[in-house]
N, C-alpha and C positions, 0 to 999 in steps of 0.2 A: 944121283937122284935123292931129293930130300924126303924125309918121312911125312911131310905135310904139303908136298907139292900141289899147288892149285887150290888149296883150301883157304876159305875166308874165316878168320878167327877174331872174335871179340874178347878182349881181356879187360876186366874192370880192376880198379886199383893198380893201374899199370904205370904210374909215374915213378914208383920207387919199389924197393924190396922185391918180394916174390913176383909181383905182377910185371915189374920192369925186366927182371931176369927171364921170365917166361916169354915175354914179348920178343926179346932179343933172340932167344933160342928158337921160338916158333918161326921167326923170320928167317933165321939161318937154315931152317929145315924146309923152306919154300913157301910158307904161308904168307898171305896178305893179312897184316895184323892191324886191327882197329883198337887203339888203346884209349881207355876211358878212365878219368879221374877227376876229382875236384881241384887238384893242384895243376892249373893250366901251365904255368911256367916250367915246372919240372916235367910235365907230360910232353910238352912240345919239344923240350930238349932231348928227352929220351927217344921220341919218335925220330927226331932229326939224326941222332946218333945211329939208329938202325938204318936209315936211308943212306947215311954217309958210308956205312959198312957194306952197302950193296943190297940191303933188304928193302921190303915194301911195307911201310907203316904210315899210319896217320893217327892224329890225336883228336879226340872229341871231349870237350869239357862236360863232365857228367857227374851229378849228385845221384847216386844209386837209390837214395831214399825218396827221390822225387819221381812220381809217375810220369810226368811230362818229359823229364830228362831221359829216362830209360826208354820210353817209347820212341823219342827222337833218335836216340843212339841206335836202336834196333832197326827201325824203319829206314833211317838214313843209310845205314850200312847196306840194306837190301837194295835201296834205290841206286846206290853207287856201284855195287859189286854183284848184284843179282841174287844173292843168297847168303845164308850163314851156315857154315859147316861146324863151327866150334864156338861155344859160349863158355867162357871161363869166368864164373862169378867169384872173383878173388877179393874184391874190395871188402874192407872191414877191419876190425881190431878193437882190443880193449883199451881203456884209458885208466890213468891212476885214480879216477873218481869211482871206479867200480869197487865193489866190496861185499860185505855181508848183506844178506837180504833185509836184515833188521836195521841197517845203518845207511845204506847207499842212498844218494839223492834219487828221487823217483824220475827226474828228468834224464838221469844217466841211464836208467833202465830203458826208457822209451827211445833214447838216442841209439843205444846199442841194438835194440830190436829193429829199429827202422833201417839201420845200415846193414847189420850182419844177417838178418833174417828176411826182412821185407825187401831188401835190395835183391838178393837172389830170387825171391818170389817174383818180383817184377821182371827181372831178366828172363826167367822161364816163361812167364805169362806172355810176353811179347815175342819171344824168339821161337817158341814151340810151333805156332801156326806156320811160320815161314819154313822151319825145318820140315814140318809135315808135308807141305806143298812140294818141297824139293827132294823128298825121298829119305829124309833122316838127318842125323847129325849127332854130335857129342856135346853133352853139357857136363861141365866139371864144377862142382860146388866146393867151397872151402868151409869145413867145420874146424874142429880143434881137438887136441888130445884132452882138453879139459872136459869136453862133452862125452868123451869115450871112457875116461877112467874116473872122473870126478876129482875136483880140486877145491880147496877152500879159498875164499877171498875174492872171487870174481863171479859172483852169482848171476849178474846180468849177462855177461859174456857167455857163461856156461849154458844159460837158458837159451840164448839165441842160437848158439852153435848146436845145441841139442835139437832145436827145431829144424836146423838145416839137415841133420841126419834123417829125420822123419820125412821132411819134404823130398829129399833125394830118393828114398825108398818108395814113397808114394808115386812120384813121377815116373820112376823106372817101371813100376808095375802098369801104369796107365798108358805109357807111350811106346812100349817096346814093339808093338805091332806096327807102328809107324816108322820103325827104324831109328828111333831116337834113344840113345843111351844116356843114362844119368848116373854119374858116380861122384864121390866126394873124397877129398883129401883132408886128413886130420893132422896138421902140423903140430909139433911141440915147439920148443924154443928154436926160433930161427933168427939168426943174426942179421936182420934187416937194419937199415940205417936208423929207423925209429927205435928198435929194440936196443941196439948197441948204445944209443945215446941215453937211454933210460937206465942202463946198468952201471953201477959203481963197482969196480973190481974189488974194492975193499969191503963194502957192506953187502954186496949182492954178487958174489963170485959167479963167473960163468960156468964153473964146474958143477952144473946142476945135476939132478938125478937122472942120468942117462948113462948108457954104457959106452957111448962113443963121442960124447960132448955135443954141444949145440950144432944145429944144421946151418948151412948157408942157403941163400935163396936159390942157387942153381940146383941144389939137391932136390928141392920141391919142383923146380921147373922141369926137370927130367921126368919125374913121375907124371906131371901134367902132360908132357909131350906124349908119353905112352898112351894116356887116356884120350888124348886128342886125335891120335893116329889110328889108321885102320888095323894096326896090330892088336888093338883091344876091341875089335869089332863084336866079340861075343861077351863082352864084360859090361854089365849094367847092374845098378842097385848095390854096388860095392862101396865100402867105406875103407879107405886106405890110411892107417896110421902112418905117420912119417915123423918119428920123434926120437931117433937115435937110440932106441931101446929103453926109453924111459918107462914104458908100461911093464917092462920085464921085472921091475922092482916090486 
């Protein structure tokens, strides 16, 4: 018996990295997975791989910063499957354009806010009414170790991810009586395809400030699995650092 048998789960940013790993894991544990991303080719390929492995998955092209896209993702899932049990707001990420508040391009700030904070806001806005009607559900948001400990040089990303923490706690307080749990995961360095491509082993060694080295996407996926499952039925408003001990420094 799978840990997510019979559950309907939406995962954004699911074409690669943590989202892709989580979608595959959720499907192996019995969930019907609705994968969302702006990268249609990669997303369709990832969903097909899950189906080929015996899981149930579909892909919906979605820009999480666009209200109409997110509404269509949520409402379409309910139309096809009857409900939403899990919403994993995973889409997001910093770019090399981020930097000091005094220097970064202003359009980079608003791009980051629109994807990393407004995206989860929209997902929650449209999913919560459906979850409430069907007796509850689990929402998992993605924050960052940058928002939990403070780091220099990514001020837009840190701002957006700090907002995700506040949003998570506020929604947990507001919707617990409806059976809706809202938690967040704060990854540190995770060796997704995008991050690995950005790292130069000579100038930016992977031996970053952590006790156990950088994490893999599956490491985050298993934490998300716990929060998606009924095993965490009493957990809400929690922020889980997942950074290989980086904050222990």
